[in-house]
N, C-alpha and C positions, 0 to 999 in steps of 0.2 A: 185643819180638822173640819171646818165648816163644809167643805166640798164633799166630805164623806157622809154627811147627813142626808137622808132621803127627804123628800118634800114633806111627808107626813111627820117625820121626826122634827124637822125644822118648825112646822106648824105647832106641834106639841110643845116645844120649847118656847115658842112665841106666846102661846096661851099661858103657860106657867110663869113666864117672865112678866107678863102684863097683869097677872092675878095679884090681888091684894089680900087674899084669904085662901083657905084650904080649898082644893078642887077635888071633888070625888071622881071616881072613874066614870060614873054615869055622866057627869057634866063634861068631862074631857071627851068622852065618846060622842056626846051630842055636838060639842064644838067642832070636832074633827069629822063628824058624820061617819063614824066607824063603830065596830062592835067593842064591847068592854074588853074582850080577849085581845083585840088588836091594840088597844091602849096599853095593856100589860106588856105586850111584845115590844111596842115602841118605847115604853119606859125602861124596859130591860136593856134594849139596844142603846138608847140614849145614855143611860147610866154608865155602861161600859165605855162608850166613846168619851164621855166627859171625864171619867176617872183616868183614862189613858193620857189625857193632856193636863191632869192635875186640877180639874174643876170638880167641886163637890156636886154629886148628882142630886136629883129631886129626892126629897125626904117624904116619908109617909107617916102620918099620925093615924093610928087605927081608929076608925069610926068618924074621922074628920076629912081626910083626903091627903092630897099631895101638894107640896109647895117647894119653892126654891129659896135658899137663903139669900140675904141681901147681896153678899159678894158674888154668889153664883148668878144672880140676876144680872149684875153688871157685866160679867164675863159672857153670859149667854146673849145679852143684847149686842155686845161687840161681835160675837160670832154671827148672829143673824144679820147684822148690818154690814157684814163683809170685812170687818177690821181683822187684824191679826188674831188668829185663833188660839194663841198661847197666852196664858195668864202671866202677870208680871213675875218674872223669874228672880228679881232681886232678893226678895224674902218670901219663900214659899216652901212649905213642907207638908207632907201628908203623913199623919201618924196612924198606924194600924195597931189596934189593941185586940189581942186574941182572947176570946171567951171559949168556954167549952162547946157552945153550940153554933156560934157565928162570929164573924169579924165585924168590928165596928170601925168605920173609917171616919176620922175627923180631919178636917182641913183647916189649916191656919194660913190666912193670906192677909197681906197688907198691900194696899194700893196707895201710891202717892201721886 
């Protein structure tokens, strides 16, 4: 999966993985030296790619910004460093809950 990421998407994931707090689209745009619109496009593309391999995508807290969960950070760092792009398959499941307006995707992963 890592070879399918563009350089900008890889940089976005790197910034999110290294972040210890919420990152606004403005701060992400400044870090990547792109427009806010580009950040939204990269986030959308990265989210689809991460979900396709069973990794939880970046989350957004309205008014605060974007972040990666602890487990996602571990997987993303592996992707960026060129290790196998698949999460631990021994115990992994993605649960999708349907709401009337949107889907909520929650991921349960255990790494040993």
